[in-house]
N, C-alpha and C positions, 0 to 999 in steps of 0.2 A: 792456538786459541788462548786468549787471556782469561784469567779468572773473572767470571761474570759477577756483576752487581744484580741483586734481586730486590723486589719490593714485596713486603709482607704486610697484609692488612691486620692491624692489631685490635682495633675497637671502633665501632660506630655508635655515637650517642649524641644526645642533645647538648651536653656539656662535657668537655674533656679537660680534666685537671692534670697538669704535668709540671715537672720541675727539671730545669736544665742545670746539671752539675758541671760547671765549667763555662767557657765562653763560646756562645753560638752566634753565628751571623745568619741573617735572614733576608730574603728578597733583596730590596734595594737599600736596606738600612746600613749605615756606615758603622754604627757602634754595635757592640756585642750585647746579646741577651743572656742573662744569667739569673737564676732564681725561680720563684713559683709563678705559674701562669695558668690562665683559664681560657679555653677556646669555645666559642659558641657562634651561632648565626644571629646577627642583629640587622634588621632592616635590609634583608637580602644580601648581606655581606658577611664574610668570614672575619671574625674579630678575635684577636688575642690580646688579653690585658693581664698585667701583673708586674710586681717589682718596679713600680713607677713607670712602666712603659706600655705602649699600645701600638698595635699594627693591624691593618685590615687589608683585605683583598677580595675581589669578586669571586675567585675560585679556590686558590690554594696559597699556602704559606709554607716555606721550607725553613727548618732550623738545622744548620750544618755546623758540626763541631770544628772549632779552630784547631784542636789537637785530637784527631780521631782515636789515637791509641789510649789516651788517658781520660777523656771526657765521656760522659754518658748522660742520658735523660731518663726520668722515671715517669710512668703513667699510672695514675690511680684507677682503681675499680675496673681492671681488665677482667672480662668474663672468661673463665676457662670451663671446659667440659660442657659446652653449649648443648642443651637438651639431653644431656646424660644425667644419670642418677646422682652424680657428685658435682653438679654445676655449682660454681661459686665465683667470687670476685677476689682479685689479688692486686697488690702493688707490684709492678714489674719494671725492671731497669733494662735499658737498651743502649748499645753502641750504634755508631753510624748516624744517618740523617733521619730526622723526623719530618714527615710531610703531612700537613693538615689539609684536608680536602673538603670543601663544602658539598654536601649531598642533600639538596632540598633544604630543610630546616635543621639538619643534623650535620655532625662533623665526623669524618673518618680519619683516624690516625694510622699512618703507614710508615713502616720502618724500611729505609733503603740501606742495604748492607751488603758487604762482600759475602759470597756464598760460603766460603770456608768459615768465616766468623759465625754466620747463621747456623751452620752445621754443628758447631761446638755446643750451641744451645739446644738444638733439636735432639741430639743423642742424649743429652742430659735431661731433657724434658720428657722424651718418650720412655726413658728408663732412668735408673739411678746413675749418676756420674761416678758412683763407687763400684760400678760393674767391672768385671774383668776386662782387660785390655782387648782381648780377641773379640769379645762380644761387642764392645764399643766400636772397634774398627769395622766389624761386619756391618753394624748399623750405620756407620758413617758412609760406607760405600752404597748401601741401600738407599739412604735418604738423598744422597747426592744424585744417584741414578734416577730415582723417582722424580725429583724436582726438575732436573734437566729434561727428562722425558715429557713431563706435563707441560713445561713451557714450550717445547717443540710441538707437541700435539695441539696446543691451543692455537697455534698459528694456522693449522690446516683443518681444524674441526669446522664443519658447517653447522648451521642451525637445523639439525635433524628433527623431524616430527616424531611423535611418540610411536607411530606405526613403524617408521624407519629404524627406531631404536629397538624394535621388538617388544614394545609395551602393548598391553591389551586393557581396554576399559569398556566393559559391557555390564548389563544388569546382573549377570551371573559370575563375572570374573574380573578381578583386579590384579593385573600382573605388571609390576613396575620395579625398576631398580634405581638405586641412588649412587651416583659416583661423585667425585670431587666436582664442585661447581666451578665453571670457568668464570673467573672474576674479571670484570672489565677495568677496574681501577688499580689492580695490583696482581702480582704473579700467583701468590698463594695466601690463604688466610693463616692465622696463627693457632688454630684449634684442631681438634681431632678430625674434622672434616677434610683437612689437608694433612698437615703434620703438626704435632704439638711444638710450638715455639714460644718460649717464655723468657727470651732475652738472656742477659748475662746473670740474671737472678739465679738461674739453675746451673751455671757453670762454676763448680766449686772444687774440682780436682784437676790435677795435672794429667790424669788418665784421659779425661774427655778431650783436653787440648791435644794431647799426644796422639790419640786415636785419629783425630782429624788431620793433624799435621803429617802423620806418617802415611796417610792414604790420600793426601791432597791430589785432586784431579783424577782420582781413580774411580771408574764407573764399570758397571756390568753392561756388556753388549751382547745382543743376539743377532748375528749377522752384522749388518751395518747400523742397526738401530740401538740407541741407548735403552736399556730395559726399564719398563714401567714396573718397578720393583714394589710389589705390595707386601704387607705384613699384617699380622694380627696377634693378639695376646696369646691365645692357645688354640691350636688346630684341633685338639681333642684326640690326637693320635694319627690322623690322616688328613692331609691338606686338601683343600677344595680347588676346583678348576675355575679359572677366570670366567668362562662363559656361563657358569651356573649362578654367578653372583651379579655380574654386570652385563654389558652388551654381549649378545650371543655370538661371539667370535672366539675361535681358539687362539690362545697365546701359549706357544709350546713350553716356555720356561715357567709358566704359571699353571701347571697341571698337577695332578695327584702325585704325592709322594707319601710313603709310609714313614712316620716320624720315629724311626728306630734303625738300628744297624741291620736288622733282618725282619722278615714278615713274622708277626707274633704267632706263636703256636696256638692251635685249636681255634683260630678265627679265620673266616673267609673275609678278606678286606674288599670284596665287591659290595660296597655299602649302598649301592643303588638298589640292591635287593632288600626288601623289607625285613625278612627274617634275619639276614646277616646284620643289618643296621640295628635291629632291636637287641640282638645279642651283644653287639659291640658297645652300644650306648649304655646298656644296663649293667655292664661289667667294667673292669678296670684293666685293660690289657697293657702290656709293656709298651712304653713310649717315652721318648725323651721328655715330653711335656707332662708326663705323669709323675709329678713330684710335689711333696708337701714341705720340702726343705726351705725353712724360712730365710736362711741366708742366701739361697739362690733366688727365691721369689722376690726378696727385697731389692735385688739388682734390677729387676724388670718393672716391679710395681712400686710406684711412688706412694706416699703415705695415704692419699685418698683412694688409690686403687686397692690398698691393703685393708680397706674397711670390710671387705669380704674375702673369703679364702677358699671358696669352692669353685675352682677354675676348670679342672680337668673333667670332673663329673659334678652335676648339680641337680637340684630338685626344687620345683616351684608348685605351690598349690593355688588354684583359682576356683573360687566358688561360682556357682551358677549365676548368681546375681552380679558378681564382679565381671564375669565374662560377658554377659549381656551389655553391661554398662560400657566396658572397654570397646566392644565392637560398634556400639552406637556412637561413641565418642570418636574413635579412630577411623572408622570406615563409613560412618553415617548410614548404617543399615540396621533394620529391625528384623532379626531372624526368628523372633519368638524365643522360646526356651531352646537352649542348645542341646542337641541330642548326641552328636558325635563330631570329632575332628579326625579326618583321615588323610594321611599323606598320599598324594597322587603321584608325586615324583620327588626322588631324592638325588642329590649330587653325590660325587665320589667320596666325600667325607661323611656322608650320612645326613648332611644338612638338607632340610626340606626346601624344595624349589617351588612346589605347588601344593597347597593345603586346602582341602575341601572341608568347609564348616557347614554342618547341616542343622537347621533349626526346625521348630514345629511350623513355622510360617513359610520358610524358603531356605535355599542353600546358596552359598557363595564360595568361589574358589579364589584364593589369594596367593601372591608370590611377588617378587622373589624373596630371598632370605631376610632382608632388612624389613620389608613390608610385613612379613610374618612376625618378626621380633617386635616391631612397633605395635602391631595390632593386639598382641596378647600381653602387653605390659604397659604400665603407666609411663615408663621410660623406654627401655629395650630389654628383651630377654637376652641372656648372654649369647646365645646362638640359636639357629633354627634346627640344630641337630638334636632332636628330642623325640621321645615316644610318649604317648598319652595313655594314662590309665583313668578310668571313670569309677567314681565311688558314690555311695549313698543314693543309689538309683531308686526312684519311686515312679511308678507308671512309665517305666522305660526312659525317664528323664534323670540324668545324673545331677546330684546335688553339688558335686565337686569334681574337678579335673586335676590330676597330678601329672606334671610334666617332668620326665626324667631326661636330663640333657647332657650334652658333651661339648666342651670347648668354650672359648670366649672370643667372639668376633666372627668375621666372615671366613676365616680359615685359609685364605689364599696367600701363597708365598711363604715368607719366613714366619715361623712360629716363635715368638719372642721368648716364651718360657722354655721351649725346647732348645732354642739356641743358647740360652743361659746355661742349661744343663750340659750341652755339648762343650761349651767353653770351660766349665768346671772340670770336665773329663779330659781336658787337654787339647781339644781340637783347635786348630788355628783359624783365623778369621776367613781365609779363603776356603778351607775345608767346610766350614759352616755354610758359606754362601753356595758352594757347589752341591751341597746336600739338598738345599731347599729350592734352588733355581737350576734346573737341568739344562745342560747344553750351552751355558753362557761363557763368555770370555771376560777376563778382567783386563781393562785397557786404560792407560793413563792418557787423558785427552788435553791436559794443560799442566 
């Protein structure tokens, strides 16, 4: 197998401003394009203008570098953190080919690039390129495995109905899950919905390059299949099982692990039990990801992720009025005054899979974990592993709800903060991988 080329969706907008640093040739043009350009749709055509030149096409325009190793292009106003609390726009630089695609009256910018070059950016975008080498190498293998698995799965996935996906939509229950969207115009997007990819802007250490080069072509396999390697910021001490977050199928290597060298003392880690989950979430048991060491956290958390620092255990207060407004906005329901929120089902990490919300007018049950996180926050709760305390009750109606929570993200697969701690303790990249993904083999496929 040769090293694959992949296509990454960077941005879709009515106008895309970009700069070619070097000589780029495009479509049927004989001379090179270099300088500042703007792409937009005019009179039903994709038009690129700038630096004294103009080119148009019905559907797509390619900008290919004359010297791929030394030349790059920059795109302005790339949105990162889409729909997350830290959403913002950045200028980003990319190697490889720029493909501009007309999508109705908008333009999509796509980067076509070798997978290993892509990975150098991903591991630097998902965490700091100043991370320890073993952590970066582990993440390179994870990201490579996940990407190749997604591309392979997209070839065989059918258009399943919501019922076939195990989703439920009734007057009394909303149960749905959100996975990576299958994109028809490119393999993956550049944001957290797939993997963070911010071009060569984020590659600023030899460690990031070395991590990818020393693991080139290396993937995790379970049997004959490349692993669908998931990861999140902080599992909270116990990782979650795949079927409790996404499609209801068991994935053996994405199942519960205790994020430590042994079972913590004085805790029962059967967190599907409400009593056990409450004790676990409202305390701070030993776990690799239970750290406040800034030097370790800064390896995993980029500057905008470090705007908050309560990852392992956290607390959120929601007033009665805020909660009613959120539920009306996010779920389009009027439950009246909210009386209680009761977990009906928890996953193996303590994350709530089904939450019953009872109001004075009616009740509704919601799930899975991301639907719960979205419904109870303007952006997202850190996780759905939480217990609820009610305060300021009057006539049996709480004036305030306090959520005590654990972890950040869905909790499936590798725990990035836990892995960073393991790396600092001297674990090698393969030991880290085999801790979080049980029963996998490391295989070089090209």
